[in-house]
DSSP file (Angstrom, degrees, kcal/mol; ACC not computed):
  #  RESIDUE AA STRUCTURE BP1 BP2  ACC     N-H-->O    O-->H-N    N-H-->O    O-->H-N    TCO  KAPPA ALPHA  PHI   PSI    X-CA   Y-CA   Z-CA
    1    1 A M     >        0   0    0      0, 0.0     4,-1.5     0, 0.0     0, 0.0   0.000 360.0 360.0 360.0 -42.7   19.0  -45.7  -38.7
    2    2 A F  H  >  +     0   0    0      1,-0.2     4,-1.4     2,-0.2     3,-0.1   0.893 360.0  51.0 -61.2 -39.7   21.8  -43.2  -39.3
    3    3 A Q  H  > S+     0   0    0      1,-0.2     4,-2.1     2,-0.2    -1,-0.2   0.879 105.2  55.5 -67.1 -38.6   19.9  -40.5  -37.4
    4    4 A N  H  > S+     0   0    0      1,-0.2     4,-2.0     2,-0.2    -1,-0.2   0.845 105.1  53.4 -64.8 -32.7   19.3  -42.7  -34.3
    5    5 A N  H  X S+     0   0    0     -4,-1.5     4,-2.1     2,-0.2    -1,-0.2   0.885 107.5  50.7 -68.6 -37.9   23.0  -43.3  -34.0
    6    6 A L  H  X S+     0   0    0     -4,-1.4     4,-2.6     2,-0.2     5,-0.2   0.913 110.1  50.0 -66.5 -40.3   23.7  -39.6  -34.0
    7    7 A N  H  X S+     0   0    0     -4,-2.1     4,-2.1     1,-0.2    -2,-0.2   0.902 111.0  48.6 -62.1 -41.4   21.2  -39.0  -31.3
    8    8 A I  H  < S+     0   0    0     -4,-2.0    -1,-0.2     1,-0.2    -2,-0.2   0.898 115.5  43.3 -64.6 -42.4   22.5  -41.7  -29.1
    9    9 A K  H >< S+     0   0    0     -4,-2.1     3,-0.7     1,-0.2     4,-0.4   0.871 113.9  51.4 -72.0 -35.9   26.1  -40.5  -29.5
   10   10 A F  H 3< S+     0   0    0     -4,-2.6     3,-0.3     1,-0.2    -2,-0.2   0.888 118.7  35.6 -68.8 -39.9   25.1  -36.8  -29.0
   11   11 A F  T 3< S+     0   0    0     -4,-2.1    -1,-0.2    -5,-0.2    -2,-0.2   0.257  86.8 102.8 -99.2  12.6   23.1  -37.5  -25.8
   12   12 A K  S <  S+     0   0    0     -3,-0.7     2,-0.7     1,-0.2    -1,-0.2   0.914  82.9  46.1 -63.9 -40.9   25.4  -40.2  -24.4
   13   13 A K  S    S-     0   0    0     -4,-0.4    -1,-0.2    -3,-0.3     3,-0.1  -0.901  76.7-161.1-105.8 114.3   27.0  -37.8  -21.9
   14   14 A N    >>  -     0   0    0     -2,-0.7     4,-1.3     1,-0.1     3,-1.1  -0.826   9.5-150.2 -92.4 116.9   24.5  -35.7  -20.1
   15   15 A P  H 3>>S+     0   0    0      0, 0.0     5,-0.9     0, 0.0     4,-0.7   0.797  94.0  57.8 -63.0 -25.4   26.2  -32.6  -18.6
   16   16 A S  H 345S+     0   0    0      1,-0.2     5,-0.0     2,-0.2    -2,-0.0   0.783 110.7  41.7 -76.0 -22.3   23.7  -32.4  -15.7
   17   17 A T  H <45S+     0   0    0     -3,-1.1    -1,-0.2     1,-0.1    -4,-0.0   0.645 108.1  59.2 -94.3 -17.1   24.5  -35.9  -14.5
   18   18 A T  H  <5S-     0   0    0     -4,-1.3    -2,-0.2     2,-0.2    -1,-0.1   0.594 106.9-119.3 -88.6 -11.0   28.3  -35.7  -15.0
   19   19 A G  T  <5S+     0   0    0     -4,-0.7     2,-0.3     1,-0.3    -3,-0.1   0.542  77.3 102.9  88.3   6.2   28.7  -32.8  -12.6
   20   20 A G      < +     0   0    0     -5,-0.9    -1,-0.3     4,-0.0     3,-0.3  -0.775  52.4  34.9-121.9 166.7   30.1  -30.4  -15.1
   21   21 A G  S >  S-     0   0    0     -2,-0.3     3,-1.0     1,-0.2     4,-0.4  -0.105  97.8 -60.2  84.3 178.2   28.9  -27.5  -17.2
   22   22 A I  G >> S+     0   0    0      1,-0.2     4,-1.2     2,-0.2     3,-0.8   0.705 120.9  74.8 -72.2 -21.0   26.4  -24.7  -16.5
   23   23 A F  G 34 S+     0   0    0     -3,-0.3    -1,-0.2     1,-0.3    -2,-0.1   0.757  90.0  59.1 -65.9 -23.7   23.6  -27.2  -15.9
   24   24 A Y  G <4 S+     0   0    0     -3,-1.0     4,-0.4    -4,-0.2    -1,-0.3   0.814 107.7  44.2 -74.9 -29.8   25.0  -28.1  -12.6
   25   25 A F  T <> S+     0   0    0     -3,-0.8     4,-2.6    -4,-0.4     5,-0.2   0.659  91.4  81.0 -93.4 -16.0   24.8  -24.5  -11.2
   26   26 A I  H  X S+     0   0    0     -4,-1.2     4,-2.3     1,-0.2     5,-0.2   0.934  94.7  44.6 -58.5 -51.1   21.4  -23.4  -12.4
   27   27 A P  H  > S+     0   0    0      0, 0.0     4,-2.2     0, 0.0    -1,-0.2   0.891 113.7  52.7 -58.2 -37.5   19.4  -25.1   -9.5
   28   28 A F  H  > S+     0   0    0     -4,-0.4     4,-2.4     2,-0.2    -2,-0.2   0.938 109.7  46.8 -62.4 -49.4   21.9  -23.8   -7.0
   29   29 A V  H  X S+     0   0    0     -4,-2.6     4,-2.4     1,-0.2    -1,-0.2   0.894 112.4  50.4 -61.5 -41.3   21.5  -20.2   -8.3
   30   30 A I  H  X S+     0   0    0     -4,-2.3     4,-2.4    -5,-0.2    -1,-0.2   0.901 110.2  50.2 -66.0 -40.2   17.7  -20.5   -8.3
   31   31 A F  H  X S+     0   0    0     -4,-2.2     4,-2.2    -5,-0.2    -2,-0.2   0.922 111.0  48.6 -63.4 -45.7   17.7  -21.8   -4.7
   32   32 A I  H  X>S+     0   0    0     -4,-2.4     4,-2.4     2,-0.2     5,-0.6   0.923 111.3  50.4 -61.9 -45.2   20.0  -19.0   -3.5
   33   33 A F  I  X>S+     0   0    0     -4,-2.4     4,-1.6     1,-0.2     5,-1.1   0.944 114.2  43.5 -59.4 -49.3   17.7  -16.4   -5.2
   34   34 A L  I  <5S+     0   0    0     -4,-2.4    -1,-0.2     1,-0.2     4,-0.2   0.857 115.7  48.1 -66.9 -33.7   14.6  -17.8   -3.6
   35   35 A M  I  <5S+     0   0    0     -4,-2.2    -1,-0.2    -5,-0.2    -2,-0.2   0.895 126.8  19.8 -75.0 -40.3   16.1  -18.2   -0.2
   36   36 A Y  I  X5S+     0   0    0     -4,-2.4     4,-0.6    -5,-0.2    -3,-0.2   0.820 126.9  40.4-103.3 -37.4   17.8  -14.8    0.2
   37   37 A L  I  X<S+     0   0    0     -4,-1.6     4,-1.9    -5,-0.6    -3,-0.2   0.866 102.6  63.8 -88.1 -34.8   16.2  -12.3   -2.2
   38   38 A T  H  ><S+     0   0    0     -5,-1.1     4,-1.3     1,-0.2    -1,-0.1   0.895 102.2  48.7 -62.6 -43.8   12.5  -13.2   -2.0
   39   39 A P  H  > S+     0   0    0      0, 0.0     4,-0.9     0, 0.0    -1,-0.2   0.887 110.6  53.4 -62.4 -34.1   11.9  -12.3    1.7
   40   40 A A  H >< S+     0   0    0     -4,-0.6     3,-0.6     1,-0.2    -2,-0.2   0.900 108.3  49.4 -65.6 -38.3   13.7   -9.0    1.1
   41   41 A L  H 3< S+     0   0    0     -4,-1.9    -1,-0.2     1,-0.2    -3,-0.1   0.777 109.4  52.9 -69.4 -27.3   11.3   -8.2   -1.8
   42   42 A Q  H 3< S+     0   0    0     -4,-1.3     2,-0.4    -5,-0.2    -1,-0.2   0.621  79.9 108.3 -86.8 -12.4    8.3   -9.0    0.4
   43   43 A A    <<  +     0   0    0     -4,-0.9     2,-0.3    -3,-0.6    32,-0.0  -0.517  48.3 148.0 -68.9 121.5    9.2   -6.7    3.2
   44   44 A Q        -     0   0    0     -2,-0.4    32,-1.8    33,-0.1    33,-0.5  -0.958  48.4 -97.2-149.7 164.2    6.8   -3.8    3.1
   45   45 A A  B     -a  131   0A   0     85,-0.6    87,-2.8    -2,-0.3     2,-0.4  -0.513  31.4-159.4 -79.7 154.6    4.9   -1.2    5.1
   46   46 A K        -     0   0    0     31,-0.3    28,-3.2    85,-0.2    29,-0.6  -0.958   5.3-148.7-142.6 121.9    1.3   -1.9    6.2
   47   47 A I  E     -B   73   0B   0     -2,-0.4     2,-0.4    86,-0.2    26,-0.2  -0.759  15.2-178.9 -93.0 132.9   -1.1    0.9    7.2
   48   48 A K  E     -B   72   0B   0     24,-2.1    24,-2.2    -2,-0.4     2,-0.3  -0.960  13.0-152.4-134.8 114.4   -3.8    0.1    9.8
   49   49 A F  E     -B   71   0B   0     -2,-0.4    22,-0.2    22,-0.2     3,-0.2  -0.654  10.7-148.0 -84.1 140.2   -6.3    2.8   10.9
   50   50 A I  S    S+     0   0    0     20,-2.4     2,-0.3     1,-0.3    -1,-0.1   0.887  91.0   9.0 -70.1 -41.9   -7.8    2.5   14.3
   51   51 A E        -     0   0    0     19,-0.6    -1,-0.3     1,-0.1     3,-0.1  -0.996  60.0-176.1-140.2 134.5  -11.1    4.1   13.0
   52   52 A T        +     0   0    0     -2,-0.3    86,-3.0    -3,-0.2     2,-0.4   0.590  68.5  54.2-108.6 -11.2  -11.9    4.8    9.4
   53   53 A K  E     -e  138   0C   0     84,-0.2     2,-0.4    86,-0.0    86,-0.2  -0.986  55.5-179.2-128.7 133.3  -15.2    6.5    9.6
   54   54 A K  E     -e  139   0C   0     84,-1.6    86,-2.9    -2,-0.4     2,-0.6  -0.997  12.0-158.0-132.2 131.0  -16.2    9.6   11.6
   55   55 A D  E     -e  140   0C   0     -2,-0.4    86,-0.2    84,-0.2    67,-0.0  -0.938   4.8-172.5-109.5 116.2  -19.7   11.2   11.8
   56   56 A L  E     -     0   0C   0     84,-3.2    85,-0.2    -2,-0.6    -1,-0.1   0.437  27.6-147.1 -88.3  -0.8  -19.6   14.8   12.8
   57   57 A G  E     -     0   0C   0     83,-0.2    85,-2.9     2,-0.0     2,-0.4  -0.418  56.5  -1.6  72.9-147.6  -23.3   15.1   13.1
   58   58 A K  E     +e  142   0C   0     83,-0.2     2,-0.3    -2,-0.1    85,-0.2  -0.647  68.5 176.8 -84.2 133.2  -24.9   18.5   12.3
   59   59 A V  E     -e  143   0C   0     83,-2.7    85,-2.9    -2,-0.4     2,-0.2  -0.936  31.2-106.5-132.1 154.6  -22.6   21.4   11.3
   60   60 A K  E >   -e  144   0C   0     -2,-0.3     3,-1.9    83,-0.2    54,-0.2  -0.586  40.7-101.6 -83.3 143.1  -23.4   24.9   10.2
   61   61 A K  T 3  S+     0   0    0     83,-1.4    54,-0.2    -2,-0.2     3,-0.1  -0.411 109.0  31.0 -62.3 136.4  -22.9   25.9    6.5
   62   62 A G  T 3  S+     0   0    0      1,-0.4    53,-0.2    55,-0.1    -1,-0.2   0.211  91.2 122.7  96.6 -15.0  -19.7   27.8    6.1
   63   63 A D    <   -     0   0    0     -3,-1.9    51,-2.6    51,-0.2     2,-0.6  -0.469  58.8-135.8 -74.9 151.9  -17.8   26.0    8.9
   64   64 A V  E     - C   0 113B   0     49,-0.2     2,-0.3    -2,-0.1    49,-0.2  -0.953  28.9-171.1-105.4 111.8  -14.6   24.2    8.4
   65   65 A V  E     - C   0 112B   0     47,-2.5    47,-3.2    -2,-0.6     2,-0.3  -0.704   2.1-168.9-103.2 154.5  -14.8   20.8   10.3
   66   66 A S  E     - C   0 111B   0     -2,-0.3     2,-0.3    45,-0.2    45,-0.2  -0.970  11.5-164.0-141.9 157.4  -12.1   18.4   10.8
   67   67 A A  E     - C   0 110B   0     43,-2.2    43,-2.7    -2,-0.3     2,-0.4  -0.997  15.5-138.8-141.0 139.3  -11.5   14.8   12.1
   68   68 A D  E     - C   0 109B   0     -2,-0.3     2,-0.4    41,-0.2    41,-0.2  -0.781  13.3-163.1 -97.0 139.9   -8.3   13.1   13.2
   69   69 A Y  E     - C   0 108B   0     39,-2.7    39,-2.0    -2,-0.4     2,-0.3  -0.975   7.6-149.8-127.1 117.0   -7.5    9.5   12.2
   70   70 A E  E     + C   0 107B   0     -2,-0.4   -20,-2.4    37,-0.2   -19,-0.6  -0.633  20.8 176.1 -85.0 141.3   -4.9    7.5   14.0
   71   71 A F  E     -BC  49 106B   0     35,-2.6    35,-2.4    -2,-0.3     2,-0.4  -0.949  17.8-146.7-140.6 162.6   -3.0    4.8   12.2
   72   72 A T  E     -BC  48 105B   0    -24,-2.2   -24,-2.1    -2,-0.3     2,-1.0  -0.971  20.5-126.0-128.9 143.3   -0.1    2.4   12.9
   73   73 A N  E     +B   47   0B   0     31,-2.1    30,-3.5    -2,-0.4   -26,-0.2  -0.802  30.6 174.6 -87.0 103.3    2.5    1.0   10.6
   74   74 A E        +     0   0    0    -28,-3.2   -27,-0.1    -2,-1.0    -1,-0.1   0.336  50.4  90.6 -90.9   6.5    2.1   -2.8   11.0
   75   75 A G  S    S-     0   0    0    -29,-0.6   -30,-0.3     2,-0.2    28,-0.2  -0.137  84.1-115.1 -88.8-170.3    4.7   -3.6    8.4
   76   76 A D  S    S+     0   0    0    -32,-1.8   -31,-0.2    26,-0.1   -33,-0.1   0.202  92.7  61.1-113.0  12.6    8.4   -4.2    8.7
   77   77 A Q  S    S-     0   0    0    -33,-0.5   -31,-0.3    24,-0.1    -2,-0.2  -0.915  98.9 -82.4-130.5 158.3    9.5   -1.2    6.6
   78   78 A P        -     0   0    0      0, 0.0     2,-0.5     0, 0.0   -33,-0.2  -0.353  42.9-129.3 -63.3 141.4    9.0    2.5    7.1
   79   79 A L  B     -H  100   0D   0     21,-3.0    21,-3.0   -35,-0.1     2,-0.5  -0.796  22.5-169.2 -92.3 127.4    5.6    3.8    5.9
   80   80 A I        -     0   0    0     -2,-0.5    50,-1.1    19,-0.2     2,-0.6  -0.955   9.0-156.2-123.8 114.0    5.7    6.9    3.7
   81   81 A I  E     +F  129   0C   0     -2,-0.5    48,-0.3    15,-0.4     3,-0.1  -0.781  16.9 173.4 -86.0 124.4    2.5    8.7    2.9
   82   82 A T  E     -     0   0C   0     46,-2.2     2,-0.3    -2,-0.6    47,-0.2   0.752  54.4 -31.7-104.9 -31.7    3.0   10.6   -0.4
   83   83 A N  E     -F  128   0C   0     45,-1.6    45,-2.3     2,-0.0     2,-0.3  -0.920  50.3-125.9-168.3-172.5   -0.5   12.0   -1.2
   84   84 A Y  E     -F  127   0C   0     -2,-0.3     2,-0.4    43,-0.2    43,-0.2  -0.975  11.4-138.2-152.3 160.7   -4.2   11.6   -1.0
   85   85 A E  E     +F  126   0C   0     41,-2.2    41,-2.4    -2,-0.3     2,-0.3  -0.990  23.5 170.4-125.8 131.7   -7.2   11.5   -3.4
   86   86 A V        -     0   0    0     -2,-0.4    39,-0.1    39,-0.2     3,-0.0  -0.909  38.8-122.4-133.7 165.8  -10.6   13.2   -2.8
   87   87 A E  S    S+     0   0    0     37,-0.5     2,-0.3    -2,-0.3    -1,-0.1   0.782  91.4  19.8 -81.0 -27.5  -13.6   13.8   -4.9
   88   88 A C  S >  S-     0   0    0      3,-0.0     3,-1.1     1,-0.0    -1,-0.1  -0.924  74.5-115.5-140.6 168.0  -13.7   17.6   -4.5
   89   89 A S  T 3  S+     0   0    0     -2,-0.3    24,-0.0     1,-0.2    -1,-0.0   0.523 101.1  81.5 -81.9  -3.3  -11.4   20.4   -3.5
   90   90 A C  T 3  S+     0   0    0     22,-0.1    23,-2.6     1,-0.0     2,-0.5   0.601  86.0  68.8 -73.4 -11.1  -13.5   21.2   -0.4
   91   91 A T  E <   +D  112   0B   0     -3,-1.1     2,-0.3    21,-0.2    21,-0.2  -0.939  62.5 173.2-115.0 128.1  -11.7   18.4    1.4
   92   92 A T  E     -D  111   0B   0     19,-2.4    19,-2.8    -2,-0.5     2,-0.4  -0.871  17.3-144.0-129.1 163.1   -8.0   18.5    2.4
   93   93 A V  E     -D  110   0B   0     -2,-0.3     2,-0.6    17,-0.2    17,-0.2  -0.995   3.9-157.0-133.0 130.3   -5.7   16.3    4.4
   94   94 A D  E     +D  109   0B   0     15,-2.9    15,-2.5    -2,-0.4    -2,-0.0  -0.944  30.1 169.7 -98.6 117.3   -2.8   17.1    6.7
   95   95 A F        -     0   0    0     -2,-0.6    13,-0.1    13,-0.2     2,-0.1  -0.911  40.8 -88.3-130.2 156.3   -0.6   14.1    6.9
   96   96 A P        -     0   0    0      0, 0.0   -15,-0.4     0, 0.0     4,-0.1  -0.395  27.9-162.0 -62.8 132.5    2.9   13.3    8.3
   97   97 A K        +     0   0    0     -2,-0.1     3,-0.1   -17,-0.1     0, 0.0   0.678  68.0  78.4 -86.7 -21.3    5.7   14.0    5.8
   98   98 A Q  S    S-     0   0    0      1,-0.1   -17,-0.3   -18,-0.1     2,-0.1  -0.527  95.2 -91.7 -88.6 156.3    8.4   12.0    7.6
   99   99 A P        -     0   0    0      0, 0.0     2,-0.6     0, 0.0   -19,-0.2  -0.378  34.4-132.4 -67.0 144.8    8.5    8.2    7.4
  100  100 A I  B     -H   79   0D   0    -21,-3.0   -21,-3.0    -4,-0.1     3,-0.1  -0.899  22.4-131.6-101.4 118.5    6.7    6.2   10.0
  101  101 A A    >   -     0   0    0     -2,-0.6     3,-2.1   -23,-0.2   -28,-0.4  -0.207  37.5 -80.5 -66.7 156.3    8.8    3.5   11.5
  102  102 A P  T 3  S+     0   0    0      0, 0.0   -28,-0.2     0, 0.0    -1,-0.2  -0.360 119.9  16.1 -57.9 134.4    7.4    0.0   11.9
  103  103 A G  T 3  S+     0   0    0    -30,-3.5     2,-0.2     1,-0.3   -29,-0.1   0.231  97.4 128.4  87.2 -15.3    5.2   -0.2   15.0
  104  104 A Q    <   -     0   0    0     -3,-2.1   -31,-2.1   -31,-0.1     2,-0.4  -0.477  48.2-145.8 -78.7 145.7    4.9    3.5   15.2
  105  105 A T  E     +C   72   0B   0    -33,-0.2     2,-0.2    -2,-0.2   -33,-0.2  -0.875  27.4 155.2-110.6 143.4    1.5    5.3   15.5
  106  106 A N  E     -C   71   0B   0    -35,-2.4   -35,-2.6    -2,-0.4     2,-0.3  -0.809  26.6-127.2-146.5-173.4    0.7    8.7   14.0
  107  107 A K  E     -C   70   0B   0     -2,-0.2     2,-0.3   -37,-0.2   -37,-0.2  -0.977   5.9-155.1-144.2 159.2   -2.3   10.6   12.8
  108  108 A L  E     -C   69   0B   0    -39,-2.0   -39,-2.7    -2,-0.3     2,-0.5  -0.962  16.6-139.6-127.6 151.7   -3.7   12.5    9.8
  109  109 A T  E     -CD  68  94B   0    -15,-2.5   -15,-2.9    -2,-0.3     2,-0.5  -0.953   6.6-157.0-118.5 128.6   -6.3   15.2    9.8
  110  110 A V  E     -CD  67  93B   0    -43,-2.7   -43,-2.2    -2,-0.5     2,-0.4  -0.895  11.1-163.7-103.1 127.1   -9.1   15.5    7.3
  111  111 A K  E     -CD  66  92B   0    -19,-2.8   -19,-2.4    -2,-0.5     2,-0.5  -0.938   3.3-166.4-115.0 133.7  -10.6   19.0    6.9
  112  112 A F  E     -CD  65  91B   0    -47,-3.2   -47,-2.5    -2,-0.4     2,-0.7  -0.967   9.5-151.9-125.1 118.4  -13.9   19.7    5.2
  113  113 A D  E >   -C   64   0B   0    -23,-2.6     3,-0.5    -2,-0.5   -49,-0.2  -0.805   6.9-168.3 -90.2 116.1  -15.0   23.2    4.2
  114  114 A T  G >   +     0   0    0    -51,-2.6     3,-1.6    -2,-0.7   -51,-0.2   0.320  56.2 106.1 -88.4   5.6  -18.8   23.4    4.2
  115  115 A K  G 3  S+     0   0    0      1,-0.3    -1,-0.2   -53,-0.2   -54,-0.1   0.798  92.4  30.9 -60.6 -30.8  -19.2   26.7    2.4
  116  116 A S  G <  S+     0   0    0     -3,-0.5     2,-0.3   -26,-0.0    -1,-0.3   0.172 109.6  82.7-114.1  17.4  -20.4   25.1   -0.9
  117  117 A A    <   +     0   0    0     -3,-1.6     2,-0.3   -27,-0.0   -55,-0.1  -0.856  47.7 175.4-121.4 156.4  -22.1   22.0    0.6
  118  118 A Y        +     0   0    0     -2,-0.3    26,-0.2     2,-0.2    -3,-0.0  -0.982  48.5   9.1-151.7 161.4  -25.6   21.4    2.1
  119  119 A D  E    S+ G   0 143C   0     24,-2.1    24,-3.0    -2,-0.3     2,-0.2  -0.282 112.1   1.8  66.6-152.0  -27.6   18.4    3.4
  120  120 A R  E     - G   0 142C   0     22,-0.2     2,-0.4    20,-0.0    22,-0.2  -0.441  67.9-170.6 -71.7 136.6  -25.9   15.1    3.9
  121  121 A Q  E     + G   0 141C   0     20,-2.8    20,-2.1    -2,-0.2     2,-0.4  -0.989  13.4 175.8-131.9 136.8  -22.2   14.9    3.1
  122  122 A D  E     - G   0 140C   0     -2,-0.4     2,-0.5    18,-0.2    18,-0.2  -0.908  10.5-173.4-141.5 106.3  -20.0   11.8    2.9
  123  123 A R  E     - G   0 139C   0     16,-2.7    16,-2.3    -2,-0.4     2,-0.4  -0.909   7.6-158.7-111.1 125.2  -16.4   12.3    1.8
  124  124 A K  E     - G   0 138C   0     -2,-0.5     2,-0.5    14,-0.2   -37,-0.5  -0.862   4.2-163.2-102.5 136.1  -14.0    9.5    1.1
  125  125 A V  E     - G   0 137C   0     12,-3.0    12,-2.2    -2,-0.4     2,-0.5  -0.982   5.9-153.6-119.0 118.5  -10.2   10.1    1.2
  126  126 A V  E     -FG  85 136C   0    -41,-2.4   -41,-2.2    -2,-0.5     2,-0.5  -0.832  13.6-141.1 -94.6 127.4   -7.9    7.6   -0.4
  127  127 A I  E     -FG  84 135C   0      8,-2.6     8,-0.6    -2,-0.5     2,-0.6  -0.762   9.1-153.5 -91.2 125.1   -4.4    7.5    1.2
  128  128 A I  E     +F   83   0C   0    -45,-2.3   -46,-2.2    -2,-0.5   -45,-1.6  -0.898  37.2 132.8-103.4 121.1   -1.5    7.1   -1.3
  129  129 A S  E     -F   81   0C   0     -2,-0.6   -48,-0.2   -48,-0.3   -50,-0.0  -0.849  69.6 -95.1-150.8-175.7    1.5    5.5    0.3
  130  130 A N  S    S+     0   0    0    -50,-1.1   -85,-0.6    -2,-0.2   -49,-0.1   0.216  78.7 128.1 -95.0  17.3    4.1    2.7   -0.1
  131  131 A A  B     -a   45   0A   0    -51,-0.2   -85,-0.2     2,-0.1    -2,-0.2  -0.359  66.6-130.3 -71.1 151.2    2.0    0.4    2.0
  132  132 A K  S    S+     0   0    0    -87,-2.8     2,-0.3     2,-0.1   -86,-0.1   0.714  92.3  58.0 -75.4 -17.0    1.2   -3.0    0.6
  133  133 A N  S    S-     0   0    0    -88,-0.3   -86,-0.2   -86,-0.0     2,-0.2  -0.810  87.2-118.1-109.0 152.2   -2.5   -2.5    1.4
  134  134 A S        -     0   0    0     -2,-0.3     2,-0.3   -88,-0.1    -6,-0.1  -0.551  31.3-165.8 -84.0 155.1   -4.8    0.3    0.3
  135  135 A A  E     + G   0 127C   0     -8,-0.6    -8,-2.6    -2,-0.2     2,-0.3  -0.999  13.3 168.4-145.3 144.0   -6.3    2.6    2.9
  136  136 A S  E     - G   0 126C   0     -2,-0.3     2,-0.3   -10,-0.2   -10,-0.2  -0.986  13.7-156.5-150.7 157.7   -9.1    5.1    2.9
  137  137 A V  E     - G   0 125C   0    -12,-2.2   -12,-3.0    -2,-0.3     2,-0.4  -0.886  10.6-144.4-130.0 159.8  -11.0    7.1    5.6
  138  138 A R  E     -eG  53 124C   0    -86,-3.0   -84,-1.6    -2,-0.3     2,-0.4  -0.968   6.1-163.6-129.2 146.0  -14.5    8.8    5.5
  139  139 A I  E     -eG  54 123C   0    -16,-2.3   -16,-2.7    -2,-0.4     2,-0.4  -0.997  14.5-175.6-125.1 128.5  -15.9   11.9    7.0
  140  140 A K  E     +eG  55 122C   0    -86,-2.9   -84,-3.2    -2,-0.4     2,-0.3  -0.919  12.5 146.9-125.0 151.9  -19.6   12.3    7.3
  141  141 A C  E     - G   0 121C   0    -20,-2.1   -20,-2.8    -2,-0.4     2,-0.5  -0.971  42.4-117.9-168.1 166.9  -21.8   15.2    8.4
  142  142 A F  E     -eG  58 120C   0    -85,-2.9   -83,-2.7    -2,-0.3     2,-0.6  -0.971  27.4-148.2-116.9 114.1  -25.1   17.0    7.8
  143  143 A V  E     -eG  59 119C   0    -24,-3.0   -24,-2.1    -2,-0.5     2,-0.3  -0.732  13.1-147.4 -86.9 117.7  -24.7   20.6    6.7
  144  144 A Q  E     -e   60   0C   0    -85,-2.9   -83,-1.4    -2,-0.6     3,-0.1  -0.624  14.3-120.7 -85.4 141.3  -27.5   22.8    7.9
  145  145 A K        -     0   0    0     -2,-0.3    -1,-0.1   -85,-0.1   -27,-0.1  -0.491  38.4 -98.0 -74.4 147.6  -28.7   25.7    5.8
  146  146 A P              0   0    0      0, 0.0    -1,-0.1     0, 0.0   -84,-0.0  -0.385 360.0 360.0 -66.0 148.7  -28.5   29.1    7.5
  147  147 A K              0   0    0     -3,-0.1    -2,-0.0    -2,-0.0    -3,-0.0   0.441 360.0 360.0 -87.1 360.0  -31.7   30.3    9.0
């Protein structure tokens, strides 16, 4: 009985219903955060390739072949390509070093050195950037042995 009286007296004035105290401002602060800061955190670049696969057909062993891939930044922030990943050192990529503005189109060039390759070749290049989506391109060819 003594404990019930304490609880009733202690919770008799609820700070959230009286309009005072910190409990009044918490919902307001959360609302402001969600309304203004969340859209800014979601703004990102988005890379979209026009074509992601190129087949170069038959090529001679020892040739360096290349393919250009056009892409567009479909996001609302500048796109910055920082690097790329390939399975072997025979494949390299020339990519723009400057930021690509939203809506702007640019290209990258994939070069494949065939001196140590033969037969069917399929090279995947993963593009590393600040885009919210991942991107990769492929180059295919058939390396003919010298006669």
